[in-house]
C-alpha positions in Angstrom: 64.3 -132.2 67.5 61.5 -130.3 65.7 58.3 -131.9 64.8 59.3 -131.7 61.1 62.6 -133.4 61.9 60.9 -136.2 63.8 58.4 -136.7 61.0 61.2 -136.9 58.4 63.0 -139.5 60.5 59.9 -141.5 60.9 59.2 -141.4 57.2 62.7 -142.7 56.4 62.3 -145.4 59.0 58.9 -146.4 57.8 60.2 -146.6 54.2 63.1 -148.8 55.3 60.8 -151.0 57.3 58.4 -151.5 54.4 61.3 -152.2 52.0 62.8 -154.8 54.4 59.4 -156.5 54.8 59.0 -156.7 51.0 62.5 -158.3 50.6 61.9 -160.7 53.5 58.7 -161.9 51.8 60.4 -162.5 48.5 60.6 -166.1 47.3 64.4 -166.0 47.1 64.7 -164.8 50.7 64.7 -168.4 52.0 67.8 -169.2 49.9 69.6 -166.2 51.3 68.6 -167.3 54.8 70.0 -170.8 54.2 73.2 -169.2 52.7 73.8 -166.9 55.6 73.0 -169.6 58.2 75.5 -171.9 56.5 78.3 -169.3 56.4 77.6 -168.0 60.0 78.1 -171.5 61.5 81.7 -171.7 60.1 83.2 -168.3 59.5 80.7 -165.4 58.7 80.7 -162.8 61.5 77.1 -161.6 61.2 74.4 -163.7 62.9 71.3 -164.7 60.8 68.8 -164.3 63.6 67.6 -160.8 62.5 67.0 -162.1 58.9 65.1 -165.1 60.3 63.0 -162.8 62.5 62.2 -160.4 59.7 61.2 -163.2 57.4 59.0 -164.7 60.1 57.5 -161.3 60.7 56.7 -160.8 57.0 55.1 -164.2 56.6 54.1 -165.7 60.0 52.4 -168.7 58.5 55.8 -169.8 57.0 57.7 -169.1 60.2 58.3 -172.8 61.2 59.4 -173.6 57.6 61.9 -170.7 57.7 63.2 -171.9 61.1 63.7 -175.4 59.9 65.7 -174.1 56.9 67.8 -172.0 59.2 68.4 -175.0 61.5 69.5 -177.4 58.8 71.6 -174.9 56.9 73.4 -174.0 60.1 74.2 -177.6 61.0 75.5 -178.0 57.4 77.7 -175.0 58.0 78.8 -176.4 61.3 80.3 -179.3 59.5 82.4 -177.0 57.5 83.6 -175.3 60.7 84.4 -178.7 62.1 86.4 -179.6 59.0 88.4 -176.4 59.3 89.2 -177.1 62.9 90.0 -180.7 62.3 92.1 -180.6 59.1 92.9 -177.0 58.3 93.5 -175.4 61.6 97.1 -174.6 61.1 96.6 -173.1 57.7 93.1 -171.6 57.8 91.8 -172.0 61.4 94.5 -169.9 63.1 94.0 -167.0 60.6 90.2 -167.3 60.9 90.1 -167.3 64.7 92.4 -164.2 64.7 90.3 -162.4 62.0 87.2 -162.9 64.0 88.8 -161.6 67.2 88.4 -164.9 69.0 92.0 -165.5 70.0 91.3 -165.3 73.7 88.0 -167.2 73.5 89.5 -170.2 71.6 91.4 -171.8 74.5 88.4 -171.3 76.7 86.2 -173.1 74.2 88.7 -175.9 73.8 88.7 -176.3 77.6 85.0 -176.4 77.9 84.5 -178.9 75.0 87.1 -181.3 76.4 85.4 -181.1 79.8 81.7 -180.9 78.9 81.6 -182.4 75.4 78.1 -182.1 73.7 76.7 -180.1 76.6 79.0 -177.2 75.7 77.7 -177.2 72.1 74.1 -177.2 73.2 74.5 -174.5 75.7 76.7 -172.2 73.6 74.8 -172.8 70.4 71.6 -171.3 71.9 73.4 -168.3 73.4 75.2 -165.2 72.0 78.5 -167.1 72.0 79.6 -167.2 68.3 78.6 -170.6 67.1 81.5 -170.7 64.6 83.9 -170.7 67.6 82.4 -173.9 68.9 82.3 -175.6 65.4 86.0 -174.9 64.7 87.1 -175.8 68.2 85.1 -179.1 68.1 87.1 -180.1 65.0 90.3 -179.0 66.6 89.7 -181.2 69.7 88.4 -184.0 67.5 85.0 -184.3 69.1 83.1 -187.4 68.1 81.4 -186.4 64.8 78.0 -188.0 65.4 77.8 -186.4 68.8 78.8 -183.1 67.3 76.1 -183.2 64.6 73.4 -184.2 67.1 74.5 -181.5 69.6 74.6 -178.9 66.8 71.1 -179.9 65.6 69.8 -179.6 69.2 71.4 -176.2 69.8 70.4 -174.6 66.5 66.8 -176.0 66.7 66.5 -174.7 70.2 67.0 -171.1 69.2 65.8 -171.1 65.6 62.7 -173.3 66.1 61.8 -171.2 69.2 61.8 -168.1 67.0 59.7 -169.9 64.3 57.1 -171.2 66.7 56.7 -167.9 68.5 56.3 -166.0 65.3 53.9 -168.6 64.0 51.7 -168.3 67.1 52.1 -164.5 67.7 53.5 -163.1 64.5 50.4 -161.3 63.3 49.8 -159.5 66.6 53.5 -158.6 66.8 53.4 -157.2 63.3 50.4 -155.1 64.1 52.2 -153.6 67.2 55.4 -152.9 65.1 53.3 -151.3 62.3 51.6 -149.0 64.8 54.6 -148.2 67.1 57.6 -148.6 64.8 59.5 -145.7 66.3 59.1 -146.9 69.9 59.9 -150.5 69.0 63.1 -149.3 67.2 64.2 -147.3 70.1 63.7 -150.2 72.6 65.6 -152.5 70.2 68.6 -150.1 70.0 68.6 -149.8 73.8 68.6 -153.6 74.2 71.4 -154.0 71.6 73.6 -151.4 73.3 72.9 -152.9 76.7 73.9 -156.4 75.4 77.2 -155.1 74.2 77.8 -153.5 77.6 77.1 -156.8 79.4 79.4 -158.7 77.0 82.1 -156.2 77.6 81.9 -156.7 81.3 82.3 -160.5 80.9 85.4 -160.1 78.6 87.8 -159.7 81.4 86.5 -162.8 83.0 87.0 -164.7 79.7 90.6 -163.5 79.5 91.3 -164.8 83.1 89.9 -168.2 82.2 91.9 -168.2 78.9 95.1 -167.9 80.9 94.2 -171.1 82.7 93.2 -172.9 79.5 96.1 -172.0 77.2 97.3 -175.6 77.4 94.1 -176.8 75.8 95.3 -175.6 72.4 98.7 -177.1 72.8 97.8 -180.8 72.6 95.6 -182.2 69.8 93.7 -185.4 70.2 93.6 -186.5 66.6 
């Protein structure tokens, strides 16, 4: 790539970064954050973590507030996911699980929830496992509602509040580094994302083997 081409790419990237930071600092952004966190916990496929991170980066002093909003909205959305699994699984849940590509993962989730109860929610809610898979499945297996809410609150707070606290403490230095080395940071981020997809792909075959053993978990309902 020529120096001119590199300069053009960096100019475009810098403009996109500045535009995103401006939108993330907008007063209405917190409502969008709450909206996406609510939807993601029940059926929306895109995780809200990047939006939360950008908002915390744009305004580090409000990072904990943003994280609290994300946590509470996500738990509210988790209740919708639970309701789908509990009362609308045959009409909505089956279609939704299929549309999200979670057919193989659903029996595994049902297996784990029946065996580990709230611990499965806490562990999965703070990992890359789609949270909506756990919320819908928890309703399907009729997990105790109070236990479900408390576990969801712990799981979402663990990940979102950690992000908020880290950005509150180190947000300004992080922003200075990104402002100065935007191209390098973007490259590293892309590498990490691609690497994450590779790792998840490697685990997919293992999930399918477990799913074969857990198929019966979706055949018997406990409600």
